[in-house]
Structures are given as structure tokens and as C-alpha cells.
C-alpha angles and dihedrals in degrees: 000000000000089000090053094054091042087057090052091051091050090049090049089057091047088053088047090060090053089043092053091051093045093042094052089049088057101039099040087087089067095068104019101048099084098040093046094043093051095039089232089167140345112304091245090052092051090047091050093052091046091046092053090050092047094049095047092045093049093046092052096043122109116114097073091061090086092078091070091048102050108344097106109011127045101236095196088072097048132078124228094256091050093050091050089049091054094045093048091050090050095052095044090051096042099054094048095042096050092045091054091053092046091050089055090048092240120140114224137171118270088193093058090044094055096041094050093042089054089046093049095047092044092048090054093051091042091056090051093048093047092049090051097042119027091189090075118074130208091240090061093051103043131051097215094170091075094054092047092050090053091052091050089047089057094056094043097045094047095051098037096045094048094047097047092041089057095045098044093045091050090053092045091051092049089053100042103019119201090290090061097162091073094054106043103085095119104347090071091065093055092044091048091048092051092045096048092044090051091050093050090046089050092051093049098043101035109013102047106018093101097034119130095246095051106101122198090251091054091049092050092048091051091047094048094046100038095121092048091049094047093048093048093047091049094053093044096048094043090057092042094050092049090052091048090050091052087051088056094249114149101242092194090062090050090052093048094050092046090051091048091054093047095049092045090051092048092046093054094040096050106024096046087091088065090064108032103015094090096047089047090051088051092048091049091049092050093049091049092049095048092045102041104017100076108155093004123114120233088246093060106035109103117216101227090142091074089068089073124086120275118260104191115192112242093236090061091054094046091047091050090049091052092051091049091051090049091050091048091056099041108032114109090185090061088060089047092055090046089052091056092054094042093048092053092051103036118127100226131056123256142126109343119221093208135050127221133279136196091246092052092048091050092049092049092049093049092045093053091048090053091046092051090049092053090045091057091055098047118087115252092241091056092048091050092049093048090048090057089057093053103050099141092185086073093056115142107212135156115253109281094007121144094214139355133272094257092064093041090055093049090048094055099037095045094044091051093045094049092049091049093050091046091051093050088051090049092245113149096230116176119230090217095051096046098045094045096046093044088054090050092048093050092048090052092049089050089057090241088138099073126175091270096051108024096090091052094047094047090049088053093049091048090049091053093045090047088051090057092057091043087054091058094047095043093046092052096044099044094044090048094056095039090054091051092048092049092046096051099027098051121187094346092056091046092054092047093048092048089052091048091050092050091047091049093051093048092046090048090055092050093048091046092055092047093048094047091049090051097043098035107144112247114249086213091063092049091054091041095056092045098047123095099180111106096216093046092048091051093049092047091046090052091050092048091047093052090051094049100040091049089051090052091052090048090051091047094051095046096046095041088057093043092051094050094044093047092047094048090050093040091239105166094180092054092052091049090053090053090049090053092046090052092053091052092045091052089060090051089051090054089051090048091054092047093050089049091053092050091046097048089050086066093056124090119254097258092052092047090052094047100039109011095079092055091050093052092046091050092052089050092052090047089053091047090055092054093046090049090057088050092051089047093051099042100067091039091053093047091047095052094039089057092047093237121167115291126238117283120256090254093052092047092050094047096049096040090057096049092043090065090053093048093050091049090048091052091050092053092049092047092054092051093052093042093050094036089232116133103170092116096041096103091053091049091050088055089048090051090052090052092051091049091052091049090052090050088052090052089050093052091047092051092048089051091051090047091050092050093045090245097122096083095221134029091212091054092048093051092052091046092050090049090053091051092049094050091045088056090049091051092053093045095048090047092054090047092048091052092049093049091046092056092049091048091051095045114111 
């Protein structure tokens, strides 16, 4: 039996390694977002500073480990086997759940994940214990106060961080404006002093308060002399920042890099428990059982030892820090999560990662109504003066940055300060929630959410916030059922669940690679939305258009053939796949139109008049092709789903023959657009006309059969006529797209 539980402990540590890698992928956004978004330094430099902070924070961490030992469950009421069941359920759930969010590029809270997984697993075992022994109550088994405090912390941190991020950034922008280099003669010293002092305060109060080297005397001394420390730091750093400014050092970059180090240190020092706390609790339980449980069965040995404080060996902490640094440098998913946060807070417009939603549209509409109301009350002189402080065309940003150093500094300093204040007030603020919502508040104050992008950004923010709550519910529910399965299924269930977890992780990696290959942002678009030269913009727009229109024709050909083949063979699953593909392609068409609008806005008026119309027409025809496939698939899907009569042999033969010609025609047109070679276009237009006439003949024949009651079924005839009509539309739209493409490409 000891060997069995030793195997579980070893597996918990194996999962902990995966959890560290996955967790860093998720939480790297907390401390890298601002520095990466503002290009405060080279990416490798930012990573190095963050890595040093992560390693030091992990190596000094210890005190927070107690939450996994007795923060949620009351160990004195649980046996060794029950504790191991809970811990195994938590780790199996945590690795898979975090990996799913990282694959989607959505930042979530590892703290909430662990707390609610512990709560779900404990609740499952508590129900079993209460049903077996009525003398034990749920209140004795579960520490519900901790879970409730986390939920309250979510609401408080989201609202407070967003509000203060918006207010502080507005004040910072009024002081420095977007052209900050002209207005930082002396104000930068005060700002730098406040920022550096806040960061040091944050490191002492939040980052190092539970570190292994912090004795109780040191903590009390810091607490008793906080005002003296803060005042001394402020004077010292104010003088230092002024000297650095005189030496032509960009103080904002210094602040950003200091803030990155501080947040990375605090993340590793405090959130390490989310990744290795559970395996360490399992290891401690196993050591206690093997040492003191001689002769006792795992089902009767009570885990009183977990009530004591954690004493984590230093080599565990150093090893965890090394793994976190490795993950920070190698994880592609970390960069994906960072991209989500940076995209939602970037200053300029560009490709939006999210669509729109009714809630977002309502919020935008209400916000603009409130803004207009305030604008009517303010004096004209005040509005003009404020407008001079928010001239975004004067923005000083590094090449390729999403926002400037002023906002990056506010993001890091304010996030650190809010977390430090929350910690001193015993509020369970989440690093993820605070840093993300501060970034959203500062981007709103900077007017980065304009009328053309606000609805997309708000939808993204709501999606991320919704993901946080989904995390809590999913963590609780999955851990609950996994704990029950492990408890009743024993070793067989454990082996099966381990296999399922491994399969899920591997499948997630495969799907992630496929999705990133499919959704990989075009380098052409990046250059297009950064360029200001008219000729370069036009050439890049033509290149982007050729890429996208040829993709639409490829999609049309493949899914036209799939729809017809699936319908003729009564393949319901195939038709459903096409229907799903059409929904996804419609979103890409919306994005194509939006990118086209942003790109044409960068062209001069004469170019817009001569070429812009062709570009808009081409996007319309591309959209028509996608919608035609949708209209072709919909009646076919409904027909097969209802098990109506199939097409007759004559109808199948007629449409199968012409489908081959249409698909070949689409392929030829796609190649011409893709290669920008239109020598054979006239011949293809003639070919398109022939196909259209053949389809018209099929339509007349079907109407004749229907009139003479030779069709067999009216329902079948209606679907067949719809297919013919959409096939004609596909050919017509393709010819029009090719004509417009040639005109758009003409010099």
C-alpha cells in the first residue's frame, strides 16, 4: 500500500512540473504585459529581468504554502487516503483547466483555480463522510470563509482596479500628455520617486512578507516603521530620478523595468503555492503516514500534522524557480496570453481579436451618452485645454509598441500599489485581476477605445472576466466529480484519469498548433497598419487582398464540394461541419472588411477614389460567396436532419457532374487572383457563362418535372432548386470578384 501512495506522490510532483509550466504561461501576462506592450527594452532583456524576479521570489517563498495544507479543508477530520484523494483530484483538474485557458489565450487566476478545486474536492469527500457519519457536520469539514473571501476579492479587485486605473492614468496624461518628453523637466523626478517608492513598498509588503528569510521581528520592524521607510525611499528616489534624467536616462523605462521585477518577484513568492502547494501537502502527508502510521491503515490515519506550518525544503523552492524560469523563456502560450492583454489595451487600431456582443454595444452606447452629457456641462475653455493634453497624434512610442511608457509605468506602479494596500487590509486581491483591470482602465483613460474599436475591446474584457468566473465554476465541478471517481474507483479510476489527463494535454497541444497555424496574424497586415506611406500602403493592401480573396475562393470550392457530397450521401455530420465552418468564415469576413476600412483610411483621397471602390466591392463579393455556401448548406442540413426523401438518381447525377466543373472553375479563378495573373480571365468568364447556362437548364428541367408531377417530392424539388440557385450565385460572384480584383491590381 505504501508503494501505491508513493506512486501517487510522485505523480503529484510530475503534475506539479506541468502545472508550473502551464501556470507560468498563464501568469506571465501579469508582469510582462506592460514592459512588452511599451517596448521598454528588448524582449530578451525584459524576460531576463522577469526571470531573475521569478527565481528570487520562488526561492524565498514558503509561508503561503499553508493554504494547501489547511486553508480549505480541516485536516484533523480527514484520513490519509481521503486527503490524497482530494489532492490528486485538485492536480488533475488544475493542469487540464489551466492548459485549456492558455490554449484559448485567456488569462485566468491560478489562485481561484486552486481554491475552488480544493473546495470542490473537499466538498465531494465531505458529502461522503457526512452520509456515512451523521455526527460530523459540513461546517466542521470545510473552511467556507476562504472561498467566500476569494469571491468577494474578485468583485472588489475588478471594480477598484479598473476605476483607479482610469483615474490615475487620466491624471498622468494631463500632467505629461502624449508628448511626455516636453513636460518632464522636474515632474519626472516626483513621478519617479512616487513610482519607485510604491514599487519598493509593494515588494516589502506583498512580495517578501511571507518569504522564508523574513523573521517575525523583521516584519514587526517594517510594520512599525512603515512611514519612515516610505518617506526615506521617496526622498532618495526623487533625487536619484532627477539625476538620472539630467544624465539623459529615460526614467519611465527605469520605472517599468523596476515594476516588472517587483511583480515577477511577488508572483513567484505568493503564487508558487498554486502550483506546488498541493504536491508538497501530499508529500508531507505521505511522510507523516510512513513515519507515524505504523500498523494503521490509510483509511484510519488522521492527518493532524497538516495543521502545522509548512516547512518547505529549500531545494524544492529552487527547483520550482528553475522550472518557472525555463517555462518563461520557452512557453509560446505565455506569449499568446500576453498578446490578448496587449491587444485589448493597445493605443492604435488594428485587427481585433474579439467580435462584438449585445452587452458591449449597450455599454458603449451608454458610455457615449454619459460622455456627451458631461461635455455639455463643461465650459468650452476647459474642454479645449483637456483636448490639448490628449493629442494622440503626438504620441511618443517605441517602434512596434502597443502603448507608451507613461501608461506602462502607471500600469505597473498602480497594480503593485493596489495589491500592497489590499494585502495590508487582508483583502485577497488576485494579481491577475488587478494587473489586467488596471491595464484596461488606463487604456480607456488614454482614449485607446475609440468609437471604431470600443465595442471590440469591451467584448474582449467581458470575455476575460467571464472566463474568470467560469474558472471558478469549472474548477469546483470538475474537481468534485474527479474526487468522487477516485474515491469509489480506486487504483483503476486513478490510472484511467491519469491517461485521460495526458490525452487531454497532448490533444490540447495539437489543437493549439493547428489553431495558431490557421489564425496566425498576417505579417502583411502588421506592416500595413503601421505604414504611413501611400504607395507602400497600397502595395501591402493589394498583397493582403490577394491572400484573403484567394483563401475565400479556396474555402468556397472546398465547402461547396463538401456540402454537395454530404447531401448526396445523406451525411449529416459532414453538413454540420460545413455549417460550423461557414460561421467561422463569416467572422473572418467581418475582420477582412474591418482591416480594409482601416487600411483605406491610410490612403490619400485620390487613391481611395480610384481604387477604394474596387476593394470594397471585392470584399462584398467575397462575403457573398461565404453567405452563398451558408444558404446552400442550410436547407440541405435541415432536409437530411429531418430524414426527408433523398434526391432522385437523375437529380444526383445532374448536380454531381456540374459540381465538378464548378469546383474546377473556382480553383482556376483562385490561382489567377493569388498569382495576380489574369491572362486567362476572359476564357474563364466565358466558362462561367457556360456553367450558368447549364444551371439555368437544370432549373427549367426541374420546374418542368415539378409541373408534370415527375419530381417525386415537392420538398426534394425545393431543395434541389435552392442548390441550383446558390450554385449560380457562386459562379456569378466568383466572376465579379475576379473582375474587381483585376481592376484593383491595375496600375
